[in-house]
N, C-alpha and C positions, 0 to 999 in steps of 0.2 A: 600441278595441274597439268602439266605436259604429259606426266605419267599415267595420270588418270585418263586423259585424252587418249592416249596410245591403246590402253587397255579396253576403253570403251569400243574404240574403231577396230581393234582386233576382235574383241567379241562380236561385234556387228558383222565383220568380215566373215568370220568362222559361221556365223549363224546363216548368213546368205549362201555361203560355199555349200553348207552341209545340206541345203534344199536341193542342189543339182548333182553334187559330187559325194561320193563316199569318202569320208576321213577316219583316219585312226591315230594311234601314238603308241610308242613303245617306250620302256625302261632300260636304256642302255648301260645305266650303272648296274642294274640288276644283271643283266644278260652277261656283261663282263664278268661278273663276280662268280659266275658258273663256269666260266671257261678255264680249264686248267692251263692253257697257254697264256692267258692274262695273269694268272696267279704266279705262273713262272717267271715272267717279266717283273712282276712287282718284287720278287725274290731276288732277282738279278741286279735290278736297280738299286734296291737296299744294300747290296754288296759294293756296288760302284760308289754310292754315295757315303758309305762307311770309309772305303779307301780313300776318297778325295777328301773327306773330312778330317782322316787322321793326317794327310799332308799340310792341310791348312792349320792344323794344331801345332805341327812342327814348326811351320814359319812363325807361328804366333809366339812359340818358346821363343825362337832365336831372336825375335823382335825384342821381347821382355828381357831376355837375358842382356841384349847389348843396352839397353835402358838402365838395367840393374849396374851393369859395370860403370858405364858412365857416371851414373850418380854416386857410386863408392869412389871413384877416382877423379872427380869434377876438380876437387880443390888442388890436385897435384897437376893438372893439365894447363898449358898454356892455351892463349886465345886460339892460336892456329890449330892447336890438336883438339881443341873444343869443337870448333868449326867441323873439322874433318869427322870425328866421332859423331855429331849430330848430323851431317850429311849422311853417314852409313845407317843410322837410325831411320832417317826419313826414307832413305832406299829401300831398306827392309819392309817398313810399313806401306810403301807403295807397292812393293811387290806381293805383299799380303793382301792387300784391297784388288789388285789386278787379277790374282789368281782366284779370290773369291768370286768376282764378277764372270771372269771366265768359266769358272765351273757352275755356279749356282745362280748366275745372272739371266736376264733375259735372253732367250736363244744361245744359253751357254752350253756347255759340254752335258751337262745332265739333261737339259731339254733335248737337244739332238738326240742324244743317245736313246731316250726314252721313245721319241719320235720314231726313229729307226726300227726301234723294237715292236712298237705298237702299230705299226703301219700294216703288216700282213694281218694281225688280228681285226684291225677296223675294216680292212677290206672284205673279210670273211664276214664279219657282222652286216655289213652294207649289201654284200651279194645275198646274203640271207633275208633281208629286209624286203629286198627288190623283188625276190621271188615270191614272198608272202604278199606283199602289195598287189603284184600283178595276179597271183592266183584267187586272191580276195576281192579282186576289183577294187582297189583302195587308191584313189587319185591323189590323196595327200596325207603324208605321214609324218607326225610330229616325234620329237624325242622329250619324253617327260623329264630326262636329265639334263637337257640342254639349256642355253640361256633364254630361252622363250619362256616366261613365267605363266604357268599353267594353273589358273585360280582354282579351277573345278575340272575335274575329268570324270566323265561317265565310265564305268568299267566294260560298258558293252562296246567300247570302241578300244579297249586295251588289246594289242596283237601282240603283246611281248611273249606270251605262250606259244604261239606259232613260230616266232622266229627261234624260239629255244628249240622248238620240235624240228624246224629246219636244219639247225646246227646239230642235231642228234643229241641235246642236252636234256636233262630230266630238271624239272622244277620243284620245289618244297613248298611253294604257295599255290598249288591247285585246289586245295581245300580250304583255302582261307577266303575272308569275304573280300569281295571286289575283284578276284582273280579269275572270274569265269570267262571262257573265251568268248570273242565278240559274237560269234554266230550262234552260240548256244542258245540264247534266248530267242533269237529268231526262229529257230527249229522246234522249240517248243509247242506241244499242242495248244490250239486257241481257246478250245471248250474245256476248262478244267472247272472242277467244282470249287466253291468257295471254301476258305480255310475254316474248319469248324463247322461246317455245315453237316448235318446227320440226316440220313435218310429216313423219311417218316414211313412206317410201315401202314398199310391200309387198314381202317378200322373195320372188324369184323361186325356185321348186324347183329344185335341182340335179338334172340328170338322173342316173339310176342308173347306177354305174360296172359294165361288164362284167367278168365274171370272168375271171381270166387262167389259171386253174388248168385244165389238160389232163384229159379224161375219161379215166379208167382203162379200159384194154382188157380187164381181167379182170372 
């Protein structure tokens, strides 16, 4: 119920704002996919993730080996030796979990490294969006790829192509449905013939037929 109310209020707000202010939206995911720097970051992050994953696998192997050795020698160990070996296993398991959280956890090494590499790219996109918004007199710009749920978007308000143009990037969706620039429709001629309407040629008047009746001599 709360979600429905939020969507209703958001729609009402947008409808009210659109009457007084020009709004638009972009698709940041699509823009980033066209940026070579972003693709380079993705490749670099894959390398980091692979290296960290291999270290985690090594710790996992060490933990598994300690467990196997303990299980094989358990019958030969005294209670004091068992406690010592169990403590070593617990220590290695804790070390593994701590390193996993340190690398892949919330605000871990993976998150911070990605944020560090992405910051210059995000700043570049933001600057381009700001320039497009100012040049096109857009007061509010939404991100279609963001957390805001956009149930319906009219392509007339899509400024993604303008941002790509500002970044000096080419798009492969200019000829696809719904990718028409926002001002293209506004610049179209107003008086256009209806689709399928055919011009009718004026009908030529047919010459009057001569009477074939003979005049009476009376």
